[in-house]
Phi, psi and omega in degrees: 000133179285165175296326184296320176298318174304316182290328179293313181299318177302317182292321181292325176296326175292317181296312178309309179306319183292318184293314181294321174300313181298313181302319182298319180292314180301312181301318182292323182286325181275344181228067182300146181279126172274108182270130178284137171293148180239141181222159170270153180256142170233145174271140179288120177241166169287157184290151171306142175300152176281121180261117182234161182268148177206163175225142186276130182212161177298141174306318173231141174224135178232132185250132178246122184246155180300131175249097190295343178286342180273346181110217184247148182285111184261350178201143167249122193270358182234164179264157175297130183080003179288141175271136188229166177254164174300143183067009170292146176286124187258311184219156177239134175254148174237126184245102184287330176296313180291326174304309181293327175291324172294325176298318182291318182292335178290323176290320175294332173292337173292322178293318184295326178294321180290327177296313180301316183296314182298315182300321178292319179300314185300320184288317177302318177293320182289325176295321178292324178291323179296320177302311180301317185290320177298319178296320179290327178287329177294323187286324182297312187295323178292322180289325178297322183287330184282344183295331182300320186277356181280145182271074173225170183288163185299325180296319180288321175299318182292328178289319182293321179297320179300318183294313179295334176290319179295325175298309182305320183288321177296319183291323179293319178300314178293328175293315181298318180297320186286328176292326171300316182300316180290322179295317180297322183292327174295320179298315179299318182293316176303312178296325180294312178307308180302311176301319177297315178295319176300316181289325177299314176305307178304316180299312184301316177286332176295312183301328182288343181270348180296317180239133179223148179243149179243127185249156184295120173294336185217159170283142180166207180247133183254140176240128187255133175241111182296339177294333182286347179296334180241349183249111186283352179276346186240124182301131168280343178211130177237128181247127182239133183283150181297335178283134182251149176224165174246129183260115178259166178231148180213136180277169181294347176286326184250005189298325181282355174274351181256124185234147173291135180098347178297137171268133184228159171264132182251119178256122173283128179284336183265001176203156178280082188213137178237133183236137177279142181213174181227133182282128186252340179203143173229122185287131176283342187253137174296142181276319179203177178239143176224156179284127182296145173241020178296142187286345183269006176252131187305137178296339181270007178230139173269117178250126183277137178244124182287142174241136182242154179252151174218159184245136175235136175260114185277153181286338183239148177288148179227147185296144174306132173087358178290138178270141185223167176246129187250120175259113180257113179297136179273331176064028175247136171285131185257137182224123176289134179305324183301340181265013180237170173227148182241134180221122180053043180064022177243151182255140175224157174225166178245111175275134181269123188209123174054044178072010180232150174274116179253121181289127185223128180279140178230145170263122192231164172231130180283129177209129178052049179071000179237170174259135169251126191274132179264307178220161175108340178227155171235162184300139176077008168297144176263124179236159181285132171272134180055056186304312178082174189277340186283338183286134179245156181296126180082005180289142179275137180229156177259136183264133177275139176272000000 
């Protein structure tokens, strides 16, 4: 190749290169590359369950304490840990004070018995005397009647009749007085018998109070504490029902999240085991008050928080006294505010579907700085995280891994 040809080829190569570079620049300027925005996705999840404390206890518990009005406990009829039925005898009381009263009443009874005997004798004597006076009066009347048939002159008859009439009158007066005496003697005897009967009844009732028994109000297992026999502050017998429940506590901030009939998970703290249970009762009255430790409350003020109790029935038996953790499902879809946009007081999210961001209106309730979803989303929906104002409905997006 001649030198002239080489020069020609070099010039042609330079022109071609220039044209190629210029064309590329012109194409780029006329067809700019549109870059897709890239976002992270988050899945819509239910709120974390409410975690509460609880302790296993008997469903029913009955405490029997010393009742000093009944006297002293003389005997315990059951053994510690024994299974008992309702109305079984647990303890027997002996009241020495009542026993002394009964003895005094018995002594007064002897006096009343003597009074009744004397009143009976007096009545018998008074009745006998009345009979004698009645006999004497009858005899006087007979004598008076016999004077008529006597063969004596009239003057003597008249004198004898007058004498007999005086006798009859005196006998009648004596008889009337004796009848009053008999009536009084009967009254005295009746009163003595009433007093005797009353004291007998009193003694009978008093003797019943000397010994008293205490029976079990419920069926269960009884536990005996000998200290309680002399100390009224300590139960001498504690009866626990065989059925067990879990007593949980919840503050006023979460009270409305705990409902009767809710199914909960019970985690045993002393072993890796979870048991299902059901809330059977929620106390409407607060159990106690405690100082709030929430950080949003000024430290120079003590704010009290009410604590409520609720009962859970476990599906499997758990030992008395075990501490457990109660997980109460909230069943709410939770939504972070940063993953939403707000327009005209309405809340929207962008659901990721077919590589596009689909704008979706949601109805929410604000709680503790988050949104609880009422409508518009379902669990495991994928939504755009931090959508921002640039994102448009139906825009194609790139997902960051």
